C-alpha angles and dihedrals in degrees: 000000000000112000115206117238119221119241134196088277100040140050138186124271127182108238092210105049105009096244112166102173117040124061137147107223124199111200138169120213139175112210143169113219131190107217124198114199119197121218091269090057098252110147126219124185107229099172131022127187118188109215096179137349136182133182110231102183143345123211123194111234092209103052102009092236112160121220094351098127130123133187116250130178118269113243092242096045114122114241119215119206 
């Protein structure tokens, strides 16, 4: 299933309950990270480059619907006629 990705003009909305704000997102990504370890061995990611990323599923936190999201316009998105 292809999961739509929000843009600057759009956001997710659950088609079953109307939720706009709470989702559990399962994603796969392939990244290259530059780790800096201090002398105690604590790691900190200082740089992160995403090589590829895909959304696998989205679950609504309100009604637990899986993959029932749609893209809707953000309220502040400019509309062009």
